[in-house]
C-alpha positions in Angstrom: 105.8 112.3 102.5 104.1 110.4 99.7 105.9 107.1 98.9 105.0 104.6 96.2 105.5 100.9 96.4 105.6 98.9 93.2 106.9 95.7 91.7 105.7 93.2 89.1 102.9 90.7 89.7 103.9 88.1 92.3 106.9 90.2 93.6 105.4 90.3 97.1 104.1 93.9 97.5 101.2 92.8 99.7 103.4 91.1 102.3 105.8 94.1 102.4 102.9 96.6 102.8 101.6 94.4 105.7 104.9 95.0 107.5 104.7 98.8 106.9 101.1 98.7 108.2 102.3 97.0 111.4 104.6 100.0 111.8 101.6 102.4 111.7 102.1 103.5 108.1 98.8 104.0 106.1 98.7 102.1 102.8 96.5 103.1 99.8 96.1 100.1 97.5 95.4 101.4 94.0 94.2 98.1 92.6 91.6 97.7 95.5 90.6 101.3 95.0 90.0 100.7 91.3 87.8 97.7 92.0 85.8 99.6 94.6 85.3 102.7 92.4 84.2 100.5 89.4 81.4 99.3 91.7 80.6 102.4 93.7 81.3 105.4 91.4 78.1 105.8 89.3 79.8 108.1 86.8 82.6 105.7 86.2 80.2 102.7 86.0 78.1 104.6 83.3 81.2 105.3 81.2 82.4 101.6 81.5 79.0 100.3 80.5 78.9 102.7 77.5 82.3 101.3 76.2 82.2 97.6 77.4 78.4 96.9 77.5 76.2 95.7 80.4 77.8 92.3 80.4 80.6 93.5 82.7 78.0 94.3 85.4 76.1 91.0 85.9 72.8 90.7 87.8 74.3 91.3 91.2 75.4 94.7 90.0 79.1 94.2 90.8 81.5 94.4 87.9 82.9 91.1 86.5 86.7 91.6 86.6 87.5 88.4 84.6 85.0 89.4 81.9 86.5 92.8 81.6 90.0 91.5 81.6 89.2 89.0 78.8 88.0 91.9 76.7 90.8 94.4 77.3 93.7 92.1 77.2 92.9 91.0 73.7 92.5 94.6 72.5 95.2 97.1 73.6 93.1 100.1 72.4 90.3 99.1 74.8 92.8 98.6 77.7 94.0 102.2 77.0 90.4 103.4 77.2 89.8 101.5 80.4 93.0 103.0 82.0 92.0 106.4 80.7 88.8 106.2 82.8 90.0 104.3 85.9 93.4 106.0 86.5 92.0 109.6 86.9 89.2 108.2 89.2 91.8 106.4 91.4 94.0 109.5 91.4 91.2 111.7 92.7 90.3 109.1 95.3 93.9 108.8 96.4 94.2 112.6 96.8 91.1 112.6 99.0 92.5 109.7 101.1 95.9 111.4 101.4 94.4 114.6 102.9 93.0 112.5 105.8 96.3 110.9 106.8 98.6 112.3 109.5 101.4 109.7 109.5 105.0 110.8 108.8 104.6 109.2 105.4 102.1 107.2 103.4 102.4 104.4 100.9 100.7 104.1 97.6 100.8 100.5 96.4 100.4 100.0 92.6 101.8 97.4 90.2 101.8 99.9 87.4 103.0 103.0 89.2 105.2 104.2 86.4 103.0 103.0 83.5 100.1 105.0 84.9 102.2 108.1 85.5 101.2 108.3 89.1 104.8 108.2 90.3 105.1 111.9 89.3 103.4 113.1 92.5 105.4 110.9 94.8 108.4 111.9 97.0 110.1 108.4 96.7 109.4 104.9 95.3 110.1 101.5 96.9 110.4 98.6 94.5 109.8 95.0 95.6 111.8 92.6 93.5 111.7 88.8 93.1 113.2 86.3 90.6 110.7 85.6 87.8 110.5 81.8 88.5 109.5 82.5 92.1 106.9 85.1 91.0 105.4 82.6 88.6 105.2 79.9 91.3 103.5 82.4 93.8 100.9 83.4 91.2 100.1 79.8 90.2 99.6 79.0 93.9 97.6 82.2 94.7 95.4 82.6 91.6 95.5 79.2 89.9 96.6 80.9 86.7 98.6 79.1 84.0 102.3 79.9 83.3 101.2 81.3 79.9 98.6 83.7 81.5 101.2 84.9 84.1 103.9 85.5 81.5 101.3 87.4 79.4 100.6 89.7 82.4 104.3 90.1 83.1 105.0 91.2 79.5 102.5 94.1 79.9 104.3 95.3 83.0 107.7 97.2 83.0 110.7 94.9 83.2 112.3 94.6 86.7 115.5 96.3 85.5 113.6 99.4 84.5 111.8 99.6 87.8 115.1 99.0 89.8 116.8 101.8 87.9 114.1 104.3 88.9 113.3 103.3 92.4 114.8 105.0 95.5 114.7 101.9 97.5 114.8 98.1 96.6 113.4 95.3 98.7 114.8 91.9 97.7 112.0 89.3 98.2 113.9 86.3 97.0 113.4 84.1 100.1 117.1 84.5 101.1 117.0 88.2 102.3 114.8 88.6 105.3 112.0 91.2 104.6 111.6 92.8 108.1 115.1 94.2 108.4 114.9 95.6 104.9 111.5 97.3 105.7 112.8 98.6 109.0 115.9 100.2 107.4 113.7 102.0 104.7 111.2 103.0 107.4 114.0 104.6 109.5 115.4 106.5 106.4 111.9 107.8 105.5 111.3 108.9 109.1 114.6 110.7 109.3 114.0 112.3 105.9 110.6 113.5 107.0 112.1 115.2 110.1 114.5 117.3 108.0 
């Protein structure tokens, strides 16, 4: 089974996927894969340089994520072009990764699972949800971003209500519901579904 795991920025996807990993479930992180491919996939690098210039690949040869973000977040048409290059490359990489797995199910972690259309190939989706104020606080502590920057990112992601209505499973990461029992319950359901 191919299972997606999503949630807005700061919702706690990473901590949840760590729990799944401890249960022996392989996790494909789409964001990490995108960063890796932008550095390693020569064809993708060439296309990015053609559109965004050499400035996004400084002297060390590794792409400058902040520089690229500052360009695309001001210009939606460029963000669309970026996604049009990166999402297919990540999709292909994911398919190759998926073929090598032999667990009862795998997880594909992505903040923009629905926005990118990658949910179509999945058997189920888990959504990690957190109150907005808690998410903002986590990102401030983690990334040192301002509240304005965080809210700007949140506005570009699907609202939590839309994600909740589409997800097969919801994990409440609000610091009142323990995470491990929630993950174990979903894990058992996925294992039993896989045996049918």
